[in-house]
N, C-alpha and C positions, 0 to 999 in steps of 0.2 A: 504493500500500500504506500509506504514512504517513497519507494522508487517511482510509482505512478504520479505521486504528488510533485516530486522533483521535476519529472519530465513535463508535467502540465504547466508548472510555474515557468520552466525554462522556455517552453514553446510560446507561452504568453509574452515573455520578455523579448523573444525573437520577433514576434508579430509587432510588438510595440516599437522595437528598433526599426523594423521595416517601415512602419507608418511615419516615424520621425524622419527617416532618410527621404522618403517620398514627399513629405511636406516641405522639407528644406529645399529640395531640388524640383519643386513643382514648376512646370513650364506653362501648361494650359493650351490655349488655342494657337494653331499655327500650321498644321499640315494641309496638304493640297485639297483633300476631300472634305475638310471640316465644314465649310459653309453649306454644302449640299445637305449634310446630316442635320445641321442647325435648321435650315429652312424646312426640310421635310418634317422634323420634329415639331416645329412651330405650327406647321400646317395641321398636324394631328391634334395639337392642343386647341386649334381653332375649330375642330370638329369635322375636318375634311380628311378622309383617308387618302393615301397616296395612290397614284395612277400606276397600274401594272403594265406600263408600256414596255415593249421589248428592250429598249435601250435604257430604261430607268433601272439599272441594276441594283441601286440602293433600296428600291422598294421591296426587293425580295429578301430583305433582312429585317423582318417585322419586329422581332423582339429587341433588336438593337435600337430601332427607331422609338419603340415604346419605352425602353429604359431611359433614353435621353429625354423623351417627352415627359415622362414621369418625374425625372429629376428636375426639369425646368418647372414643372407644376409645383413641386415642393419647395424649391429653393430659388426660383426666379431664373431668368435667362441670362446667365453669366458663365464665364469660362470654368469656374469651379464646379458648378452644376453640370456643365457639359462633360467634363472629364470624370466626374464622380463614378459612373458605372465601370469605367476602365480601372480607375484607382482601386475600387473595392474588389474587383475581380482579381487584381494582383495580390491584394492582401489575403483574400479567401484562399488563394492557391497555395499559400505558405502552409496552413494546416494540412492541406491535401498532400503536399510533399512530405510532411512529417509522417502522416499515417501510412502513406505508400512505403516510405523508407522503413518504418517500423514493421509493417506487415511483410515486406520482402526480406528484410535483414534483421534489424534490431532497433531498439529505441534510440541509441546513440547515433546510428546511421540516419534515422529519421530526423533527429534534431539538427544534425550537421547538413543534411540535404535542405532542410527548411532555412537554415542560416545562409547557405550558399545561394538560395533563391532570393532571400531577403536583400542581399547586397549585389546581386548579379547586375552589372551595369546595363546590359541590354534590356532587362526587364524593368529596372528602375526608370530608365529613360522612357520606354514605351508606355509605362503605367501612368506617367504624368503628362502625356500628350494623348490625342485621340487615336489610339491604335486598337481597333476592335479585335485584333488577333489575340490580345491579352485576355479578352473575355472567353473566346473559344478555347484558348489554352487551358483556362481554369476548368471549363465544363468537360473538355476532353480528358483532363487529368482525373476529374471526378468520376467519369464513366469507367476509366481503367481501374480506379480504386474499387468501385462497386462490382465490377466484373470479376476481379481476382478475389475479392472478399466472398462473392458468391461461389466461386470455384473451390474455395478452401473451406466453405461452411458445411454444416450438417445439411443433409438432403432436405429436411423440413424447412430450412431457412433460405435455401437457394432460390426458390421461386421469386420471393420478394426482392432480393438483391439483383438478380438478373433482370427482373421487370423494371426496376428503377434505373439500371444501367441503360436499357433500351430506351426508356422514356427520356432520360437526360441527353442521350445522343441526338434525339429529335429536337430537343430544346436547343442544343448547341447548333444544330443545322439551321434553326430559325434565326440564329445570329449571323451565321455565315456558312455557305455551302462547303467550304474546305473541311468542315468537321466530318463529313462522310468518309474521308480518307481513313478514319480510324477503324472502319470495318476491316480494312486489310490487316490490321493488327490482330484481330480476334479470330479470323478464319483459320489460320494454322493451328491455334490452340484448340479450336472446336474439332478440327480433323484429327488432331493428336488424341484428344479425349475419346473420340468416337472409334478410331481405328486401333490405337495402341492400348489405351486404358479401358476400352470397352464400357465407357460411361455413356450409354446410349441415351440420347435426348435430355441430358442434364442441362445443356445450355439452350434448349429450345425456347425457354421463356424469354431469353434475351432477344432472340430474333422475332418471336411473336410480338413482344412488347414494342420493339422498334417498328415492325411491320404495321401494326395496328395504328400507332400514332402517326407514322409517316404517311399511311394511306389517308388518314384524316386530313393531313396537310394537302395532299394531292387533290382530295375532294374539294377542299376550300378553293384551290386554284381553278378547279373545273367549274365551280359555281361562279367564281369571280371573273374568270377570263374565257371560259369555254374550253380550256385545255388542261388535262391532268398534269402534264409535264411542262407547264408554262415556264417555270423557273429554269429548267435545263435548256429549253428552246431559246429563252431570252439570253442565256449565257452564251450560247453558240452564235446567236444573231449579233450580240455585242462584239464578239471577237472577229466575226466576219465583216462587221461594219467599220470598226476602228482598226484598220490594218496600217501599220506604219509605212511611210513612203520608202524608207530605207529597205524594208522587206520586199516590197514590190519591185524595187530596182535591183535586188540581190546584193545590195551594199551593206551587208551585215555579216557577222561571224557568230554562228551558233556556238562554236567552241568558246569564244570570249564570253558569251552569255552564260554558258554552263560553268565557266570558271569564276564567275562573279561572286557567287555565294561562298565557295571555299576560300577565295582570297580575302573576302571581308571578314570571315570567321577567324582567320589566323593573322592577317596583316593589319597594321595600324592605319587609321584614316589620317591623312596629313593635309592640312589647309594652311599654307604658309608656314608660320612658326608653330602653329597649333597641331598637336599630335596626340591621338588617343586610340585605344583599342576598344572598338565598339562592343565586343564580346568579352572584354577583360582578358584574363589568361585562362578562361574556362575550357576552351578546346584543347589547350596544352595540358591541362589536368585530365580532361575527359578521355582522350585517346589512350594514354598509358594506363589510366585507371581501369578502363574497359578490358584491355589486354591482360592486365594483372588479375582482374576478377576471374577471367576464364582459366588463367594459369593456376591460381591458388585455390579456386573453388569450382572446378570443372563440372561438378554435379549439383551446384546451386540451382534450385528449382527455376528461378526466374532470370537467370543470366540472359537467356535467349529473348526473354520479354523485353529487357532494356535495349538489347542490340537491335531487335526487329522493330521496336517502337521508334528508335532513332532512324534506322535505315528506311523503313517504309514511309514515314512522313517526310523525311528529307527528300527521298526519291520522288515523291508525288509533287513536291514543290520544284524540284530540279528539272524533271523531265516531262511534266504535263505539257501538252502542246496547246498553243492558242490557234495555230494554223498548221496544216500539212501540205497545202498546195499553194505555190509550186515547190516550197521547201519546208523543212521542219523548222518551226519557230516556237521556242519555249514560251510559256506564259511570262508576262512582264516581270522583271526582277524587282522585288521590293524586300529589303532585308527584314523589315518588320514582320513579314509572313513567317519567319523562322521562329517566332514565339512558340509555335506549337511543338517544337522539339526541346524546349527548356527543361521539362521535367525529367526525361531520361538522362539528360546531361547532369543535372544537379543530384539526381538519385545515385548515379554512378560515382560522382565525386563524393557524395555523402558516405557511401559504402567504403570508398578508398580511405578517406580521412578517419573513419571509425576503425577500420582494420589496422591502419598504421599506428593510431593513437593507443590502441589496446596492447600493441607489442612494443612500440617505441614512442612513449608519450611525448617526449621532448620534440622529436621529429614531427609528430602529428601536429602539435601546437604551432611549431614553426611554419609548416606548410599552410595551416589554416590562417595564420597571421598574414602570410604573403598573399593568400587569396583575398582576404578581407581588405587589407591595406591597398593593394593594387586596384581592387574593385572600386573602393571609395575614391581613389585618385582619378581613375578613368571616368567615373560618374561625374566628379566635380569639374574636370576639364571640359567634357562634352557639354555638360549643362551650362557652364559659363559661356561657352561658344554659342550655343543655341539661344540662350536668354538674351545675350547681347545683340544677336543678329536681328531680333524683332523688338527689342526694348524701345527703340526710337519710334517705331510705328505705333506702339501703345501710347507713348508720350504725346506724339503729334495728334493722335485721335482725341485724347483728353483736351488738348488745347483747342482743337476745332469745335468740340462740343461746348467748352466753356465760353468760347467767343462767338457762339451762335452762327457758325459757318453754314452756308446753304448749299454750296457746291464745291467739290474737290476732285482733282484729277490725279491719278496715280498709275504707275505701270502695272502690268498683269501680275507681277510677283508680290505686290503689296495690296492688290485689290481686295482679296478675301479678308485680310486682317483689318483693313480700314472699314469695310462694310460691317464686320462683326462688332468692332469696338466703337462704332458710331451709330449702331442700330437704334439706340434710344433717342437720337438727336435730330432725326429727320433731315439728314444730309444726303444730297444726291451725289453718289460716288461714281465717277466715270473713268474710262481708260484714258491714259495720257496720249494715246495714239490719235484720239479724236481732235486734239488741238490742231488747228490749221485746216481741218476739214469743214468746220462750221464756225459760226461766230462764238467767240469766247466772251462770256458775260463779264463785265467789269465787277470786281470784287470776288471772283471765283479764285480758289486756291489750287496750287499745284505742288505736289510732293516730288522732290528731285533727289536722286541718289540714295545713300543709306545702305543698309545691309538687309539680307533676307536669310531665310532658312538655307542650310548648306546644300539642299538638293536642287535649288534653283540654279539655272545657268546664269552666271554673273552678267553675261551679255544681254540678258533681258531686263536688267536694272537700268532704267532710263534717267538721264540727267538733262537739265535745261540751263540756260543762262538768262540774264536779265532782259535780253532782247531776242528771245527765241520764237521761231515760227511766226514772225511778223507782229508779235504782241510785246507790250512793255510789261515787265514784272518788277515788283518790289520785294526784296528779301525781307521776310517777316521774322523768321527765327531759324537758327542753325543749331543742330544738336551735336554734342561732342562726338568725336570720332569713336567708332567701335573698334575693337581689336580684330574683328572678323575680316579675313582676307577677301570675302566677297564684296566688300565695300567699294563703291565708286565715289569716294569722298564722303563727307558727313551728310546726313540727311538734312535737307534744307527745304523750308516751306516758303513758297512765293505766293504773292497775291497779284492777280491780274489788274492792270491799270488801263486796259483797253488797247486798241491797235496803235502801232507806231505811226 
């Protein structure tokens, strides 16, 4: 009993530590798709459900939209409420990592896996921005926990656990389709139990539960759109419509695309003088730890689970095609999609740290310290970089609201941010490219230069001077230079004084 209490107190402290880290490094609004989710969630709050058009891919993530709309309803339309569902999913995933580690190995491995996830730079960053993959990573982890708990439970209790696993897999799908790749993890274990262990029909309730709830979703789409498989058809239509020009011209390298994830997982990101490891040192721990696990414990029941969990999900992200004709084109590369492989990574690291600590305590503590310290360092550097890259946009938005601005022009890289942060001020936000194409009203403002999130092409950041495009401008305010190398000079706010 005392051991259980110690473990419970420890995991509570780990969760508290994770919350503190994420609060300190909170970023908020800023990614490319954010405004679409905000607008669709506001539309739901206004009592109008989303349109299931083929190209409206965000509409097919109903629980994601409802969770944001619910957060807006409770806490108002602001960036904290916007990020809250993502933030909470990251926190809830930490106990899931603990219970998985405890069930697969032991309590110490569970605690260390939870701690590894709590400070994982990749997860910390994604959990304080709007990365919906954090949510499905939590639900997918929960499904795996329920599945293996059912598999190892008494026959009388297996039905409920398997049924819950199937239900939550459908819940995860309603956040994002990627969740369905998890089925590839369970099929080999089902076949093994059926053929080798002769546990006939033990796992049938998982597939029945999943099938029933998934069929209910398909029926909803049938009623709403006239097509059972509307979501899958829409996904294909989307990729067939938005085909990159470089693909049609054959001016791309599938090899380079396939190497993007592995490179980002092991190599640092470098922006001028700024350098950080997006994934910390976790992959450098994970690979040796996985090999050691098979060497030291070749008969461990769930070694293959962790290996196959990582391989199956990574392969689905790496090799899934968006187009086949005329060439193979992998789905677009977005590092944040790799959130779904976090748990097998931290669980393997948790086992390794627990194993080495039990035999060589000093070495174990030393390696754990390296993992934690380097994680916090990389989190700090990346967070500083990203925060500074959008800080001036937040500041200028506040100035525009405070000074009752009515119209402002900004380049495409800052458009979404300015719209979001001035949404309560009734400001007409327009693209800077429109200047010169039509009459520029006297008193309109123009945002020039500054920094943006690192994924934007710096060439898209626009600047003007006092006599640009045939109009006369007065410099109103200039914000201090950011350290970010995407900067094209400090962000400057100009006011239009009419034509030259």
